[in-house]
C-alpha positions in Angstrom: -1.9 88.5 -128.5 -2.9 91.5 -126.4 -5.0 91.1 -123.3 -8.4 92.6 -123.1 -9.1 94.2 -119.8 -12.7 95.1 -119.0 -13.6 98.8 -118.6 -14.9 99.9 -116.2 -13.6 97.8 -113.4 -16.1 95.1 -112.4 -17.8 95.5 -109.0 -15.9 92.5 -107.6 -12.6 94.3 -108.2 -13.6 97.7 -106.7 -11.7 98.6 -103.6 -8.6 96.7 -104.7 -5.4 98.7 -105.2 -3.7 98.8 -108.6 -1.2 96.1 -107.6 -4.0 93.8 -106.6 -5.8 94.5 -109.8 -2.7 93.8 -112.0 -2.3 90.5 -110.0 -5.9 89.5 -110.7 -5.6 90.6 -114.3 -2.8 88.2 -114.9 -4.6 85.2 -113.3 -7.9 85.9 -115.1 -6.2 86.5 -118.4 -4.4 83.1 -118.3 -7.5 81.3 -117.1 -9.5 82.8 -119.9 -7.0 82.0 -122.6 -8.7 80.8 -125.8 -6.1 81.5 -128.4 -4.5 79.0 -130.7 -1.9 76.6 -129.5 1.0 75.4 -131.6 3.1 72.3 -131.1 5.7 73.0 -128.5 9.0 74.0 -130.1 12.3 72.3 -129.3 14.5 74.1 -126.8 16.7 75.5 -129.5 13.9 76.5 -131.9 12.3 79.9 -132.1 9.6 80.3 -129.5 7.3 81.7 -132.2 7.9 81.7 -135.9 10.3 84.5 -136.9 11.5 85.2 -133.4 15.2 85.5 -132.6 14.4 84.1 -129.1 14.5 80.3 -128.7 12.1 78.4 -126.5 14.7 77.6 -123.8 15.7 81.2 -123.6 12.1 82.4 -123.5 11.3 80.1 -120.6 14.2 81.6 -118.6 13.5 85.2 -119.5 9.8 84.7 -118.6 10.8 83.3 -115.2 13.0 86.3 -114.7 10.0 88.6 -115.5 7.9 86.7 -113.0 10.5 87.0 -110.3 10.7 90.8 -110.9 6.9 91.1 -110.8 6.4 89.1 -107.6 9.2 91.1 -105.8 7.1 94.2 -106.6 3.9 92.6 -105.4 5.6 91.3 -102.3 7.0 94.8 -101.5 3.6 96.4 -101.8 2.1 93.9 -99.3 4.9 93.9 -96.8 5.6 97.6 -96.8 2.4 98.2 -94.7 3.7 95.6 -92.2 7.0 97.6 -92.0 8.9 94.6 -93.2 9.9 96.1 -96.6 11.2 99.7 -97.1 11.1 100.3 -100.8 8.2 100.2 -103.3 9.5 101.8 -106.5 8.9 98.7 -108.7 9.9 97.3 -112.1 6.4 96.4 -113.2 6.0 97.1 -116.9 9.8 97.2 -117.4 10.4 93.4 -117.2 11.5 93.4 -120.8 14.9 94.7 -119.7 15.6 91.1 -118.9 16.4 90.7 -122.6 19.3 93.2 -122.3 20.7 91.1 -119.4 20.4 87.8 -121.3 22.1 89.2 -124.4 25.0 90.8 -122.5 27.7 89.3 -120.3 28.0 89.4 -116.5 31.4 91.1 -117.1 29.8 94.0 -119.0 29.7 96.7 -116.3 26.1 97.7 -115.7 24.8 101.0 -114.3 21.1 100.5 -113.8 17.8 102.3 -113.6 15.9 101.6 -110.5 13.3 99.6 -112.5 15.7 96.9 -113.3 14.3 93.9 -111.5 14.0 91.8 -114.7 17.5 92.6 -115.7 18.9 91.6 -112.3 16.9 88.4 -112.2 18.2 87.4 -115.6 21.8 88.4 -115.0 21.9 86.2 -111.9 21.7 83.2 -114.3 25.2 84.1 -115.6 26.9 82.6 -112.5 25.9 79.4 -110.8 24.7 79.3 -107.2 23.3 82.8 -107.0 19.8 83.5 -105.8 18.2 86.7 -107.2 15.1 86.4 -105.0 16.9 86.1 -101.7 19.5 88.7 -102.5 16.7 91.1 -103.5 14.6 90.3 -100.5 17.5 91.1 -98.2 17.9 94.5 -100.0 14.1 95.2 -99.7 14.3 94.4 -96.0 17.3 96.7 -95.4 19.1 93.7 -93.9 22.7 94.0 -92.9 23.3 90.9 -94.9 22.1 92.5 -98.1 25.0 91.6 -100.5 24.6 94.8 -102.5 24.7 97.6 -100.0 24.8 95.9 -96.6 21.3 97.3 -95.9 22.2 100.9 -96.4 19.9 101.5 -99.3 17.7 99.6 -101.8 20.0 99.5 -104.8 20.5 97.0 -107.7 24.0 95.9 -107.4 26.3 92.8 -107.3 30.1 92.6 -107.2 30.4 89.2 -109.0 27.9 90.3 -111.6 29.5 93.7 -112.3 26.5 95.8 -111.4 27.7 98.9 -109.7 25.2 100.1 -107.1 23.7 103.6 -107.4 20.5 105.5 -106.8 20.1 106.5 -110.5 17.3 108.9 -109.8 18.1 111.6 -112.3 20.3 109.9 -114.8 23.4 111.1 -112.9 25.0 107.7 -113.5 25.3 108.2 -117.3 28.6 110.2 -117.3 30.4 107.5 -115.3 28.9 104.7 -117.5 30.3 106.5 -120.5 33.6 107.0 -118.6 33.8 103.3 -117.9 33.2 102.5 -121.6 36.0 104.8 -122.5 38.2 103.3 -119.8 38.0 99.9 -121.4 39.7 101.2 -124.5 42.1 103.5 -122.6 43.4 100.7 -120.4 43.8 98.4 -123.4 45.9 101.0 -125.3 48.0 101.6 -122.2 48.5 97.9 -121.7 46.9 98.1 -118.3 45.4 94.8 -117.2 41.6 95.0 -117.1 39.4 93.2 -114.6 37.0 92.4 -117.5 37.4 91.2 -121.1 38.8 93.7 -123.5 35.7 93.6 -125.7 33.3 94.4 -122.9 30.7 97.1 -123.2 29.2 99.4 -120.5 25.4 99.2 -120.0 23.5 102.1 -118.7 19.7 102.2 -118.3 17.4 105.1 -117.5 13.9 106.4 -118.0 12.5 108.5 -120.8 11.9 111.4 -118.4 15.5 111.3 -117.1 16.8 111.5 -120.7 15.9 115.2 -120.6 18.1 115.9 -117.6 21.2 118.0 -118.2 23.4 115.3 -116.8 22.0 112.8 -119.3 22.5 115.3 -122.1 26.1 115.8 -121.0 26.7 112.1 -121.5 25.0 111.8 -124.9 26.9 114.8 -126.1 30.3 113.5 -124.9 29.6 110.1 -126.4 28.9 111.7 -129.8 31.9 114.0 -129.4 34.1 110.8 -128.9 32.5 108.9 -131.8 32.9 111.9 -134.1 36.7 111.7 -133.4 36.6 107.9 -133.9 37.5 107.4 -130.2 36.0 104.1 -129.0 33.2 104.5 -126.5 31.3 101.2 -126.3 28.4 102.3 -124.1 24.9 100.9 -124.5 22.4 103.6 -123.4 19.1 101.8 -122.7 16.3 104.3 -122.6 13.3 102.4 -121.0 10.5 104.5 -122.4 7.3 104.1 -120.4 5.9 107.4 -121.5 5.8 109.1 -118.1 7.9 110.6 -115.3 6.1 110.3 -112.0 3.0 112.2 -113.2 4.4 114.2 -116.1 3.8 112.5 -119.5 6.6 112.4 -122.1 5.2 113.8 -125.4 4.3 110.9 -127.7 7.2 110.2 -130.0 9.6 112.5 -128.2 12.3 109.9 -127.6 12.5 108.7 -131.2 12.3 112.3 -132.5 15.1 113.4 -130.1 17.5 110.5 -130.5 16.8 108.6 -133.8 18.8 111.0 -135.9 21.6 112.2 -133.7 24.9 112.0 -135.5 27.4 109.6 -133.8 24.8 108.2 -131.4 23.6 105.0 -133.1 19.9 104.5 -132.5 18.0 101.2 -132.3 14.4 100.5 -131.3 13.0 97.4 -129.6 9.6 96.5 -128.2 10.3 95.6 -124.5 6.7 94.6 -124.1 7.0 91.6 -126.4 9.8 89.1 -125.8 9.3 87.2 -129.1 9.2 90.4 -131.2 11.7 92.6 -129.4 14.5 90.1 -128.7 16.1 90.3 -132.2 16.2 94.1 -132.1 17.8 94.2 -128.7 20.3 91.6 -130.0 21.2 93.8 -133.0 21.8 96.8 -130.8 24.1 95.0 -128.4 26.0 93.3 -131.2 26.5 96.6 -132.9 27.8 98.2 -129.7 30.2 95.4 -129.1 31.4 95.1 -132.6 31.8 98.8 -133.6 32.8 100.1 -130.1 30.5 103.1 -130.8 28.0 104.6 -128.4 24.6 103.0 -129.0 21.2 104.2 -128.0 18.6 101.4 -127.4 15.1 102.8 -127.3 13.2 100.1 -125.4 9.5 100.4 -125.2 8.1 99.7 -121.7 5.1 100.7 -119.7 4.6 101.5 -116.0 2.3 99.2 -114.1 1.1 100.0 -110.5 2.3 103.7 -110.5 5.6 105.3 -109.7 5.8 103.8 -106.2 3.6 102.5 -103.5 2.8 106.0 -102.4 1.6 107.0 -105.9 -2.2 106.7 -106.0 -2.6 107.1 -109.7 -6.4 106.9 -109.5 -6.3 110.4 -108.0 -4.8 111.9 -111.2 -5.4 109.4 -114.0 -8.8 108.2 -115.3 -9.9 104.6 -114.9 -10.0 104.3 -118.7 -6.4 105.4 -119.0 -5.3 103.1 -116.2 -7.0 100.1 -117.8 -5.5 100.9 -121.1 -2.0 101.0 -119.6 -2.6 97.7 -117.7 -3.7 96.1 -120.9 -0.1 96.6 -122.2 1.3 94.6 -119.2 4.3 92.7 -120.7 3.6 89.7 -118.5 0.3 89.2 -120.3 2.1 89.1 -123.6 4.7 86.7 -122.2 2.0 84.4 -120.9 0.3 84.5 -124.3 3.6 83.6 -126.0 4.1 80.7 -123.5 0.6 79.3 -124.3 0.4 80.1 -128.0 3.7 78.4 -128.7 2.5 75.3 -126.9 5.5 75.6 -124.5 3.3 75.9 -121.5 -0.4 75.2 -120.7 -2.5 77.7 -118.8 -2.2 75.5 -115.7 1.6 75.5 -115.9 1.8 79.2 -116.4 -0.4 79.8 -113.3 1.6 77.2 -111.3 4.8 79.0 -112.2 3.2 82.3 -111.3 2.1 81.1 -107.9 5.3 79.2 -107.1 7.3 82.3 -107.9 5.0 84.3 -105.5 5.6 81.7 -102.8 9.4 81.9 -103.3 9.4 85.7 -103.0 7.3 85.8 -99.8 9.3 83.0 -98.3 12.5 84.9 -99.0 11.0 88.1 -97.6 10.0 86.3 -94.4 13.5 85.0 -94.0 15.1 88.4 -94.8 12.9 90.0 -92.2 14.5 87.7 -89.6 18.1 88.5 -90.7 20.1 91.1 -88.8 19.6 94.8 -89.4 22.0 97.7 -89.0 21.8 98.8 -85.4 24.8 101.0 -84.7 26.2 104.2 -86.2 29.6 102.6 -86.6 28.0 99.9 -88.8 26.3 102.6 -90.9 29.4 104.5 -91.7 31.9 101.7 -91.8 32.3 101.7 -95.6 32.0 105.4 -96.1 35.6 106.5 -95.5 37.9 103.5 -95.0 41.3 104.6 -93.8 44.3 102.4 -92.9 47.0 104.9 -91.9 50.0 102.6 -91.7 49.3 101.1 -95.1 48.7 104.5 -96.7 51.9 105.8 -95.2 53.9 102.8 -96.5 52.5 103.3 -100.0 53.0 107.1 -99.9 56.7 106.7 -99.0 57.4 103.7 -101.2 60.3 104.3 -103.6 61.0 101.4 -105.9 60.8 103.3 -109.2 64.1 105.2 -109.2 64.8 104.4 -112.9 61.5 105.7 -114.0 62.0 108.9 -111.9 65.4 109.6 -113.5 63.9 109.1 -117.0 60.9 111.3 -116.2 63.0 114.2 -115.0 65.6 113.8 -117.7 68.6 112.6 -115.7 69.8 112.1 -112.2 71.2 115.6 -111.9 67.8 117.0 -112.8 65.9 115.3 -110.0 63.8 117.9 -108.2 65.2 117.3 -104.8 68.6 118.3 -106.2 67.3 121.7 -107.4 67.2 125.0 -105.6 64.0 126.1 -103.7 61.0 126.6 -106.0 57.5 128.0 -105.8 54.3 126.1 -105.3 53.4 125.6 -109.0 56.7 124.1 -109.9 56.7 121.8 -106.9 53.2 120.6 -107.8 54.4 119.9 -111.3 57.4 118.0 -109.9 55.1 116.0 -107.7 52.9 115.1 -110.6 55.9 113.9 -112.7 56.9 111.8 -109.7 53.5 110.2 -109.3 53.3 109.5 -113.0 56.6 107.7 -112.8 55.5 105.8 -109.7 52.1 104.8 -111.1 52.0 103.8 -114.8 48.2 103.7 -114.5 47.9 107.4 -113.6 45.9 109.6 -116.0 45.7 113.4 -115.9 43.0 115.2 -118.0 40.8 118.3 -118.1 40.5 121.5 -120.0 43.8 122.9 -121.5 46.0 120.6 -119.4 47.9 118.9 -122.2 50.1 120.9 -124.6 49.3 124.2 -122.8 50.0 122.7 -119.4 47.0 124.3 -117.8 46.0 128.0 -117.4 48.9 128.4 -114.9 51.3 125.9 -116.5 51.1 123.6 -113.5 50.9 120.5 -115.8 53.5 121.7 -118.2 55.7 119.0 -119.7 53.6 116.1 -118.4 52.2 115.2 -121.8 55.6 115.3 -123.4 57.1 113.1 -120.7 54.3 110.5 -120.5 52.4 110.7 -123.8 49.0 111.7 -125.1 47.3 108.5 -123.8 48.0 109.5 -120.2 47.8 113.3 -120.3 45.0 114.7 -122.5 42.5 117.5 -123.0 38.8 116.9 -122.6 35.7 118.7 -123.9 34.7 121.7 -121.9 32.3 119.9 -119.5 33.1 119.5 -115.8 30.4 116.9 -115.3 31.9 114.7 -118.0 35.4 115.2 -116.7 34.3 113.8 -113.3 32.2 111.1 -114.9 35.2 110.0 -116.9 37.3 110.0 -113.8 34.8 107.6 -112.2 34.9 105.3 -115.2 38.7 105.1 -115.3 38.8 104.5 -111.6 36.1 101.7 -111.9 38.5 99.7 -114.0 41.7 100.1 -112.0 43.2 103.2 -113.4 44.3 106.2 -111.2 42.7 109.4 -112.5 43.8 112.9 -111.6 41.2 115.1 -113.3 41.6 118.8 -113.2 38.8 121.3 -112.6 40.1 124.5 -114.0 38.5 126.8 -111.3 36.7 126.2 -108.0 33.6 128.0 -109.4 33.4 125.4 -112.2 33.2 122.5 -109.7 29.8 123.8 -108.6 28.5 123.0 -112.1 29.3 119.3 -111.6 29.2 118.9 -107.8 26.8 116.0 -107.8 29.3 113.8 -109.7 31.3 113.8 -106.5 28.6 114.3 -103.9 26.0 111.9 -105.3 28.1 109.5 -107.3 31.9 109.2 -106.7 32.0 109.7 -103.0 28.9 107.5 -102.4 30.0 104.4 -104.2 31.8 102.8 -101.3 28.9 103.5 -99.0 26.2 102.1 -101.3 28.3 99.1 -102.3 29.4 98.2 -98.7 33.0 99.0 -99.9 32.9 96.3 -102.6 33.4 98.9 -105.2 35.5 102.1 -105.2 36.4 104.7 -107.7 39.7 106.2 -106.3 40.7 109.5 -107.6 42.5 112.8 -106.8 40.6 115.8 -108.2 42.8 118.9 -108.6 41.0 122.2 -108.4 42.6 125.6 -108.7 40.7 128.2 -106.6 40.4 130.6 -103.8 41.0 134.3 -104.0 43.7 137.0 -104.1 44.6 136.8 -107.8 45.6 140.3 -109.0 44.8 141.6 -112.5 42.6 138.6 -113.3 39.5 137.8 -111.3 35.9 138.2 -110.7 33.7 135.5 -109.3 34.7 132.6 -111.7 38.4 133.0 -111.1 38.5 134.1 -107.5 35.9 131.7 -106.0 36.4 131.2 -102.2 33.4 128.9 -101.6 34.6 125.7 -99.9 31.2 124.9 -98.5 30.1 122.6 -101.3 33.2 120.5 -100.6 32.8 120.4 -96.8 29.3 118.9 -97.2 30.3 115.7 -99.0 30.4 112.6 -96.8 33.6 110.6 -97.1 35.5 113.2 -99.2 39.1 114.3 -98.3 40.1 117.9 -99.1 43.7 119.1 -98.8 44.9 122.6 -99.4 48.6 123.4 -99.5 50.1 126.8 -99.0 53.7 126.0 -100.0 55.5 123.7 -102.4 57.0 121.1 -100.1 53.6 120.6 -98.4 52.0 120.2 -101.8 54.3 117.4 -102.8 53.9 115.4 -99.6 50.2 115.9 -99.6 49.8 114.6 -103.1 51.8 111.5 -102.3 49.4 110.8 -99.4 46.3 111.4 -101.4 47.3 109.1 -104.2 48.3 106.5 -101.6 44.9 107.0 -100.0 43.3 106.3 -103.4 45.4 103.2 -104.1 45.1 101.6 -100.6 41.6 102.6 -99.4 39.9 103.6 -102.7 39.1 107.1 -101.5 38.0 110.2 -103.4 39.8 113.4 -102.6 40.1 117.0 -103.7 43.4 118.9 -103.9 42.6 122.5 -103.6 45.4 124.7 -105.0 45.5 128.4 -104.1 46.0 130.1 -107.4 47.5 133.3 -105.9 50.3 131.3 -104.2 51.3 129.4 -107.3 54.1 131.8 -108.2 54.7 133.4 -104.8 58.4 133.6 -103.9 58.6 136.1 -101.1 57.1 136.2 -97.6 58.0 139.4 -95.8 59.9 141.6 -98.2 60.4 141.6 -102.0 63.3 139.4 -102.9 63.5 137.5 -99.6 62.6 134.2 -101.3 61.2 132.9 -98.1 58.1 131.2 -99.6 60.2 129.1 -101.9 60.8 125.5 -100.7 63.0 122.6 -101.6 61.5 119.5 -103.0 61.0 116.8 -100.4 62.7 113.4 -100.9 60.5 110.9 -102.6 60.2 108.8 -99.4 58.6 111.7 -97.4 54.8 112.0 -97.1 52.4 113.8 -94.8 50.0 112.1 -92.5 46.3 112.8 -93.2 45.1 115.5 -90.8 48.6 116.7 -89.9 49.0 120.5 -89.7 52.1 122.7 -89.7 52.9 125.0 -86.8 55.0 128.2 -87.4 56.4 129.3 -84.1 57.3 132.9 -83.5 60.6 133.9 -85.1 61.6 135.8 -82.0 61.4 132.7 -79.9 58.8 131.1 -77.6 55.9 128.7 -78.1 53.4 131.3 -79.2 50.9 130.7 -76.5 49.8 134.4 -76.3 47.9 133.9 -79.5 47.2 131.0 -81.9 46.1 131.8 -85.4 44.4 128.9 -87.3 44.4 129.3 -91.0 45.1 127.7 -94.4 45.9 128.5 -98.0 46.5 132.2 -98.7 45.8 132.9 -95.0 49.1 131.3 -94.0 51.6 133.9 -95.4 49.2 136.7 -94.5 48.9 135.5 -90.9 52.7 135.2 -90.6 53.2 138.8 -91.8 50.3 139.9 -89.5 51.9 138.0 -86.5 55.0 140.3 -86.8 52.9 143.4 -86.5 50.8 142.0 -83.7 54.0 141.3 -81.7 55.2 144.8 -82.4 51.9 146.3 -81.2 51.0 144.1 -78.3 54.1 142.1 -77.4 52.2 138.9 -78.0 54.1 135.8 -79.2 51.8 134.3 -81.8 52.0 130.9 -83.5 50.4 130.3 -86.8 48.8 126.9 -87.5 48.3 125.9 -91.1 45.5 123.3 -91.0 46.4 122.0 -94.5 43.6 119.4 -94.3 40.2 121.0 -94.6 37.9 118.0 -94.9 37.7 116.3 -92.5 39.1 118.8 -90.0 41.3 117.2 -87.4 39.4 118.3 -84.3 41.9 116.7 -81.9 44.7 118.6 -83.4 42.9 121.8 -83.3 41.9 121.4 -79.7 45.5 120.5 -78.8 46.8 123.7 -80.3 44.0 125.8 -78.7 44.2 124.5 -75.2 47.6 126.1 -74.4 46.7 129.4 -76.0 45.5 132.5 -74.2 43.7 133.7 -77.3 42.5 132.3 -80.5 42.2 134.0 -83.9 40.8 132.2 -86.9 41.7 133.4 -90.4 39.3 131.9 -93.0 39.5 133.1 -96.6 36.2 131.4 -97.3 32.8 133.0 -96.7 31.2 134.0 -93.4 28.5 131.3 -93.6 29.5 127.6 -93.5 33.2 128.3 -94.0 36.1 126.3 -92.6 36.3 128.7 -89.7 32.9 127.5 -88.3 34.4 124.0 -88.1 37.4 125.3 -86.2 35.2 127.1 -83.7 33.0 124.1 -83.3 36.0 121.8 -82.6 37.4 124.2 -80.0 34.0 124.6 -78.3 33.2 120.9 -78.3 36.7 120.2 -77.0 36.0 122.2 -73.9 37.9 125.4 -74.7 35.2 127.6 -76.0 35.7 130.1 -73.3 39.0 131.3 -74.8 38.8 134.9 -76.1 38.6 134.5 -79.9 38.0 136.4 -83.1 37.3 135.3 -86.6 38.5 137.0 -89.7 36.5 135.7 -92.7 35.3 136.6 -96.2 31.9 138.3 -96.8 28.8 136.4 -98.0 28.9 137.8 -101.5 30.1 136.9 -105.0 33.6 138.2 -105.7 33.7 141.4 -107.7 36.2 142.4 -110.4 39.5 144.2 -110.0 40.5 145.9 -106.7 37.0 145.6 -105.3 37.7 141.9 -104.8 39.9 142.8 -101.8 37.0 144.4 -100.1 35.3 141.1 -99.6 38.2 138.8 -98.7 40.3 139.1 -95.5 43.5 141.1 -95.6 46.5 141.4 -93.3 45.1 144.6 -91.8 41.9 142.7 -90.8 44.0 140.1 -88.9 45.8 142.8 -87.0 42.5 144.6 -86.3 41.1 141.4 -84.9 44.1 141.1 -82.6 43.5 144.7 -81.5 39.9 143.7 -80.6 41.2 140.8 -78.5 43.5 143.3 -76.7 40.4 145.1 -75.7 
């Protein structure tokens, strides 16, 4: 039965806000019920004839819907009292409780922000959990919020496998698909899963968000996988309320866009009617679990009370339209089912409604009295956990000698027994080493498998460790990083490759907004550890232009909690990779390993044939401390206090060559400091190197604005040594042109010498 809401609004209801009107609508609807009443069904009988939902199940799902609704109403009331800090509600979407009931608490869930009904119902899966109190703590931004520790209002629960996220623009879809793929990958590798092997990943989002490029990436990758018969048991739940903030979705668009997509199996269910929609939701979930195929559940919903508490819909929607929307309120239909079935009388429905309200307000009052976050240290505690001693112990652990020998083809072929090699070979050796050490390691990206990458850095890895651990992906950086998060969520250790630094910008939010934020938003209950390899920076000859010589590091420096390492030589690369993988294993961190392309094959430093940029492979029990730089003292002797040159990457060999010329010209003994770790910069180390120097020169191959050099200058100034004479040699704020013109916009050795000349006056 559908409620009939009077239009226009009666005089007694004028002046009420839409939340109050929806509240009154429910009470008046129930009080005015005059429909038929059947004999109450037994608990295991259908709540209404032909329904797949039994009476006992209906009663619980209805209660979950009421919890969700009253949390929304409570938030609207208490927000104006500054006791609640979030009013984007779930009203109209309470039918997603059906999805929760029909799935397991061990099915990883990546939820839309209108998932109050889902959460209330999933809480039933484990005894002793209270969805009202947990949600109230989250609404109140309490430090005792079990999801995020009060850092943000997110739906999340560690025991219920709901991974917290903001989910504002469907940016969570790639990692949900990645998690589904990880279930099957782990099973094939024999890697122990933290969830049952027939689990599925659940991902909900709105109809408006389905149009976002990130969402389309996930849908395409899911179909790409299914087309190749690769299992991807993800349930995409599109909660279609017909509107995105104020922009209406064209009527029928979701069905038209998704009903006939090959290899994305479409199901429709009415989320406004528990009795009618339950069977269709059940069929979609059973299909996903049984077939292991990506499944699209189009769930009809509506949006009651506007987008959020600040959305005054009456300013841009007519009263008639608002009343028509409110007439589709799923709680009215659920109340009608309760009364029509004979399961509950009107008085019992209202009693349950009001007792749920009382529980929500009581919990909110208690949550308001609980502690809040009051210190900066408390805010950032889960952002970047770091336990140095444990990381070093893990990085230097060697208990896999047999696997090492097998991986390299014999004891005599171990890399530490070979002559000095260039950067690319030593990175390759280090990757072989890590794959032998960690059987759960995966490496994937574009062209990384048989070809071994554009620069053959991953050559031989697939042959040594198999197609299940080293594999090519579709050409989509967003999905590569989404897959990495999915694999990491389930205990694997992903090392995705982004082919060029410029390509990372296409997918930056998968690290900035998703991967690096998970520990923060989950209060360090969840982590998705990974090491992202990115080839980049400038100075390639004969092959270039912007997309192959990108020197923009700014997008990486801006990501809270991220670690970025940049080696300039092979031995450093090996020890840094060991530290980064240990950091992932021990502290769950996300890091980027930025590899200077132009140094991959570099052998010589000063003269052709000198071989002085080749290095031996460090023993497997050697690792580099996070933040540790390398100091090159003058070859002619001394401590280099006349001039200190701070640099990284390609700037290191350039600065070493320039230092020789500077000594010849000015007699200055210069030391070159390779920072190696670019995010976070080790300010104490930089200050310690600067304070003994008479002059400071910063060589930054990035761009003039927001480059690493700015961070070095800031560290020196804030350390109290800003009065030192200094110069900065840095790239130009422009895109990189093709061919020889590229070297007009990035620093050269002559620029370093010229900067020293300026320091000389």
